[in-house]
C-alpha positions as CSV (number, residue, x, y, z in Angstrom):
1,M,-12.4,8.7,-6.3
2,N,-13.6,8.9,-9.8
3,T,-14.9,12.4,-10.0
4,G,-17.1,13.7,-12.8
5,S,-15.2,17.0,-13.2
6,D,-11.6,17.9,-14.1
7,E,-11.9,21.6,-13.4
8,P,-10.4,22.7,-10.2
9,G,-12.7,24.4,-7.8
10,E,-15.8,22.7,-9.1
11,V,-17.9,20.4,-6.9
12,A,-17.9,16.9,-8.4
13,V,-19.7,13.7,-7.5
14,A,-17.4,10.8,-6.4
15,A,-18.0,7.2,-7.3
16,D,-19.8,6.6,-4.0
17,G,-22.2,9.5,-4.5
18,A,-20.5,11.9,-2.1
19,K,-19.9,15.5,-3.3
20,V,-16.2,16.4,-3.4
21,D,-14.8,19.9,-3.6
22,E,-11.7,19.5,-5.7
23,S,-10.2,22.8,-4.8
24,A,-9.9,21.6,-1.3
25,S,-8.2,18.4,-2.4
26,E,-5.5,20.4,-4.3
27,Q,-4.7,22.4,-1.1
28,G,-2.0,20.8,1.0
29,L,0.4,20.1,-1.9
30,G,3.9,21.3,-1.3
31,S,6.3,21.5,1.5
32,K,5.2,21.0,5.1
33,A,8.4,22.5,6.5
34,P,8.1,25.2,9.2
35,E,7.9,28.8,7.8
36,F,11.3,29.9,9.2
37,I,12.9,27.0,7.2
38,K,11.0,27.8,4.0
39,A,12.0,31.5,4.3
40,R,15.7,30.7,3.9
41,R,16.5,29.0,0.6
42,M,19.7,27.2,1.6
43,L,18.1,26.0,4.9
44,H,15.0,24.8,3.0
45,L,17.2,23.0,0.4
46,S,19.2,21.2,3.1
47,W,15.9,20.4,4.9
48,Q,14.7,18.8,1.7
49,V,17.9,16.8,1.2
50,G,17.6,15.5,4.8
51,I,14.0,14.5,4.3
52,F,14.9,12.8,1.0
53,I,17.8,10.8,2.7
54,I,15.6,9.8,5.6
55,G,12.7,8.7,3.3
56,L,15.2,6.9,1.1
57,A,16.6,5.0,4.0
58,V,13.1,4.0,5.1
59,V,12.1,2.9,1.6
60,V,15.2,0.9,1.2
61,L,14.6,-0.8,4.6
62,G,11.1,-1.6,3.4
63,I,12.4,-3.1,0.1
64,I,14.8,-5.2,2.2
65,M,11.9,-6.4,4.3
66,L,9.9,-7.6,1.3
67,P,11.5,-11.0,1.0
68,L,12.4,-11.1,4.8
69,P,10.0,-11.2,7.7
70,G,8.6,-7.8,8.4
71,P,6.0,-5.3,7.2
72,G,7.8,-4.4,3.9
73,W,5.0,-2.6,2.2
74,V,4.0,-0.7,5.3
75,V,7.5,0.5,5.7
76,I,7.8,1.5,2.0
77,F,4.6,3.5,2.3
78,G,5.9,5.0,5.5
79,G,9.0,6.2,3.6
80,M,6.7,7.6,0.9
81,A,4.8,9.5,3.6
82,I,8.1,11.0,4.9
83,W,8.8,12.1,1.3
84,A,5.3,13.5,1.0
85,T,6.0,16.0,3.7
86,E,8.3,17.8,1.2
87,F,7.7,16.6,-2.3
88,V,4.6,17.1,-4.4
89,W,5.3,14.0,-6.5
90,A,5.2,11.8,-3.4
91,Q,2.0,13.4,-2.2
92,L,0.4,12.6,-5.6
93,V,1.6,9.0,-5.5
94,L,0.2,8.6,-2.0
95,R,-3.1,10.1,-3.1
96,W,-3.3,7.8,-6.1
97,T,-2.4,4.8,-3.9
98,K,-5.0,5.7,-1.3
99,R,-7.6,6.0,-4.0
100,K,-6.7,2.6,-5.5
101,V,-6.7,0.9,-2.1
102,T,-10.1,2.4,-1.3
103,E,-11.5,1.3,-4.6
104,A,-10.1,-2.3,-4.1
105,A,-11.6,-2.4,-0.6
106,H,-15.0,-1.4,-2.0
107,R,-14.7,-4.0,-4.7
108,A,-13.7,-6.7,-2.1
109,L,-16.8,-5.9,0.0
110,D,-19.1,-6.5,-2.9
111,P,-21.2,-9.6,-2.1
112,K,-20.6,-11.2,-5.6
113,V,-16.8,-10.8,-5.2
114,R,-16.9,-12.2,-1.6
115,R,-18.9,-15.2,-2.7
116,R,-16.5,-15.8,-5.6
117,N,-13.5,-15.6,-3.3
118,I,-15.1,-18.0,-0.8
119,I,-15.8,-20.5,-3.6
120,L,-12.3,-20.2,-5.0
121,T,-10.7,-20.6,-1.6
122,S,-12.9,-23.7,-0.8
123,V,-12.0,-25.3,-4.2
124,G,-8.3,-24.5,-3.6
125,L,-8.5,-26.1,-0.1
126,V,-10.2,-29.2,-1.5
127,I,-7.5,-29.6,-4.2
128,V,-4.7,-29.1,-1.6
129,A,-6.3,-31.7,0.7
130,A,-6.6,-34.1,-2.2
131,I,-2.9,-33.7,-3.1
132,V,-1.9,-34.2,0.5
133,G,-4.1,-37.2,0.8
134,V,-2.7,-38.8,-2.3
135,Y,0.9,-38.1,-1.1
136,L,0.2,-39.6,2.3
137,W,-1.5,-42.7,0.8
138,K,1.4,-43.2,-1.6
139,F,4.4,-42.4,0.7
140,G,3.0,-42.3,4.2
141,V,4.3,-40.0,6.9
142,V,8.1,-40.1,6.5
143,M,10.2,-37.6,8.4
144,P,13.0,-35.9,6.4
145,W,15.4,-36.6,9.3
146,K,16.2,-39.7,11.2
147,I,14.8,-39.4,14.7
148,K,15.1,-43.1,15.5
149,D,19.0,-43.2,15.1
150,Q,19.6,-40.9,18.1
């Protein structure tokens, strides 16, 4: 959301015209640990270390999934969500990411952008079909293995 105000507590207007109370958006930052854990410093510190390790394991698993089959980015953002239960920096990163994804979705739904994407996809498919056609005309359908020998 691109808001028109930087002062906390003021009501601003978002890019889509909706009014946003920025003081409400600043609430929720910080640890989501149960109160009895936050009341004891060492317990809270070990809780944060545990959350960090679990989130790190999930993020690393997502990074491993990026070149392999699997939902790599979804798992990475899942790890970030785990971190966001304890760390403000992760909460801010997730808010920024959500804002950027929402803006990209609004841009993608714009009729001009959709028309452009359809045209580019059609042109790309025609080019690929032409390349495949020239290849088949030049070389024919040749299997890379020898089925006839078996």
